[in-house]
N, C-alpha and C positions, 0 to 999 in steps of 0.2 A: 725523198732526199732533200737535204738542205741546199738552198741555192747559193752557190759560191760565185762571186764576181770574178770575171776575167781581168787581166791586167789593163786591157783597153777600157773596160767598164769603170774600173777604179780611177783611171786617168781622166775619163770624161766626167766622173762625179766630182773629183777634186777641182777640175777646171770650172765646173758650174758653180761651185762654192766660192772660189776665188773671184770669179767675174760677177758675182751677185745674182746669178740666175737661180740659185738654190740657197734658201735661208734655213739652216739646221733647226732653229727654234720653232719656226713655223711648221716645218715638217713633223717635228716631234709633237706639236700641238694637234696636228691632224690625226696622229696615231694614238691620241689619248694620253700623251705625256710620258714621263719616265716611270717605269715600274720599279717599286722598291725591291731591294734584294736583302733578304734576311739571312745573315751569315749563319745563324744558329738553327734555322728551320728549313733551309733549302734542300732539295732532293739529293744534291751531290754531297751534302754533309750530314749524313744520317748516322755517322759513327761506325759504319761497317768497316771492319778490319779483317781482311782475308786471312784464313788459317789460324785465327786466334782460338777458334773452337778446338783445333787440334791440341793446343796446349792444355785446354781443360780436359780433353780426353785422356791425355797422359796423367794429369793431376788425379783424375778419378781412379785410374789404375793404381797409382801409388797410395792415395789416401784411403782407399777401400781396405787395403792391407794394414796400413798404419792405425786407422781408427778401430778396426776389428781387434787388433792386438791390444790397443789401449783399453778398450771396453770389455775385452774378453767375450765378445759375442759377434755373430755375423752381422756386418753392416753392408747394405746395398746403396750405391750412389748412382744417380743418372741425371743427365741434363734435362732441365724442364723448359729451357728457352733463354734466348739472348735478346736484349733490347737496348736501344739507345734512348737516353733521357737528357733533359736539362737537369743539372744537379738538384735544383730546387724541387722539380717534379719527382725525381727519384726518391728524395727524402719523404715526400708526401705519400709515395706508394708503399712505404714500409709499414709493417703492422704496428699497432699501438704499443705493444710491449716487444722490445727488440734489444738484442745484445749486439753491440757493434765493436769491431776491432779496427783501429786505424794503423796502417803499416806503411813503411817506406820501401820503395823498390830501388835500391842502389844499382847502378849509377844514374838511373833515370830521375827526372825532376818530378816534384810533387809527391803526393801521398795517395794511397788507395784505401779501399774500405771492404770489410767483410761484415755482413749483417746476418744474424741468426734469429729465427723466430722462437717464441716461448716453448712451443712443443719440442723443438730440437734441444733447446737448452735444458729443460726439465728432464727429458729422457736421458740425455748424456750425463747430467749430474747424478741422477738416480743410479745409473749403471756404474759410474765411477765410485760411488759410495757403497757399492755392493748390493744394490737393489736389483729388481727384475728388469728395470728399464721401462716398465709400463707404469705410468704415473696417472693419478687422478687429475681432473681439470683443476689447474692452479689459478685460474682467473687472470686478471690483468695486473697483478701486483708487480712491483719492481723486483729485480734480482738482488739477492744479498751479496755482500762482499765475498763470502765464501764461494757462492755460485760463480761469481765473476772470476775468482782466482782459479777455480777448476776449469772453467771455459778457456782461460788464458793458456793452459797447457794444451788443450785441443787445438787452439788457434796456432800456437807455435809449431805443433806437429804439421798443421796444414801449410804453413809458410815454408817449412823445410821441404815438403812434398812439392810445393809450387816452384821452389828453386830448381828441383830436379826436372820438373816438367819444362821449365824455360831453358835449362842448360844446353840442350842440343842446338838451340837457336841463338841464345844470347845469355851470357853469364850474368847472373844477378845475385844480389844479397838482400834478402827481405827481413827487415827488422820491425818488430812490433813496437809501436809508439805508445799506445794506451788503449784501454778498454773504456767503452762509453755506453750509456743507456739512453741519453737524451739527444735526439736528432738535432735539436737546436744548437747544440754545442759542437756539432761536427761541421767543419768548413774546409774540406780538403781542396776545394776550388770555389770560385765565385758562383753564385746561384745560377747564372745564365750559361755557364760553361757546360759542355757536353760530357757525359760519362757513358761508358759501355758496360752494361751489366750482364751477368750470367747467373741464372738461378739453377742451383743443384738441389735435387730432391733426395733427401737422405732417409732411408728406411731402417729403423732399429726395432726389430720384432714387429709389433703392431703400431708403433709410433712412426709417423711420417712428418718430417719437418723440412724446412728450407734453409739452405746456406746461400747467400747472395753475394757475389763478388761485383764490385764496381770499381772500374779503373778509368780515370780521366783520359779523354781522347788526347789531350796535350801531352800526357805522360808517355804514351806509346807512339806518338807521331814521329819522333826521331828514328824509330826502327820499323816504320811502316813498310819500307822497301824490303827489309829483310823478311818480314812476314809474307809479303807478296811472293817472294822467291823461295820461301822455306817449305815447299811441299814435301821435301824428302826428309826433313829433320825428324819427323815422327818415326821414321824407320830406325833411328838410332836409339829410341827410347826402349827400355826393357820393361816388360810386364812381369813383375815378380810373381803374380799368381799363376800366369801361364808357365813360367819356368818351374815353379813348384809342381804343377800338375804333370809337366813333361818328365821331370826327374822321377816322380812317383810311378808313372806308367813304365818308364824304362827299367826301374828296379824290379817290376813284376813281369817283365818280358821273358818268355821262355827261351832257353838256349840249349842246343844239343852239345853234350860233352861226350867225347869218345877218346878212348885210350888205345893207342897203337901198340900191340904186343910185338910187332916186328913185321918183316916182309920177306918174301921168297919169290924166286923166279923159276917157273916150270914151263915145259913145252905144252902145246895144245894136246898132243898125243898123251902126255902124262896126265893132263887134266881129265881127258875122256876116260882114261883107264883107272881113275881113282876108285877105291872101294872102301867099304866100312872097315875101320881099323887101321888104314894107312896113315903114316906119319909124314907131315910136311915140316921140314927143318927151317926154322926162321933164322934171320941174320943177327938176332940179339939173344943174349943169355937171359934166362927166366928171372934171374935175380938182379939184373941191371936196370938202369933208369929207362923209363918208357916215356914216349911222347904223348902229352895230353892236349887234345885239340878242343877248342871252344868255338862253335860255329864254323868248323872247318879250318880254323887257324890255330897254329901251335901257340899255346899260351903258357904251358907249364911242363915240367919234367917231374916224374914221380916213380916210386918203387911199388910194385904190385904186392898184394897181401890179402888177408881175410880179416873182416871185422864183423863180429857177431854172426858168423856163419855166412856172410855175404862177401862176394868178391869186392875188393876195394883197392884204392891206390893212395899212397901217402905222398903229398906234394913236397918236393925237395927244392925245386928251383922255379923261378919266374922268368919267362921268356918275353922280351919286349923288342919289337922291330929287329929281330934277328940276333939280339944280344941277350945272353943268358946270365942271370944274377941269382945269388942265393937268397 
């Protein structure tokens, strides 16, 4: 445990300083002097933001569906890891050939960055142009203006999905500022400022590429408290793929359909004395509307008949919550 001075000890310390019995400079010299405090590298400032990964989880669910629809093939996305960098170090960590998108997160200050490696760019471009998505090694060449224009569409899709992911916590509007290939021309924050990166691994058939998000710490600092207390906001997010699977399974769920021809009341003695050929009179006419139950609940009314030699019922009315409608 850390040693905490009592009130009496603090008073005694102050008295010693004022009376000259204790010289602060001499005491510091005995302890080896003053330790430097690095604002950008101390342990308390590692760029960790609680619950930020939940936002990326929501983004992955949205963007998996969006990108699969855009490319017309199955896309898998998973988190590869988060890390905090000085912005200058982050740029040095990027691959030599990289496609970058600088975007603004309104109403937060500053700009953020999305970086995509060449494998992802060439695979996506090939798919958008009708190819198989499996490309040969393209080397370290720069991207063409057409390739950047096509990637701009993918980035705008990603920003819309990111808006949805942020919405339960904080309403944002994300606007693409420009596409860039040269890291030297990117200066969203000064080089020594901290950025928080999240690497997403995107698999497109046999192609695996990386999409890296980098957000300056200063940009999300104003809503850090909301992120700390935002454990429940992920429950508000809707997984489109899960909803689709659920609806598909529900459509295939078997249900029991039964038609009530009518009812009758007899005594136990009459029931015991029933014989083959006896007739039980029901309370409904054979040509009248019958009750159609689905899963034990009345849902329709219908008229009995025969269809292709089979007993059938023709639905005439729909029953909902006790209200009958034609």
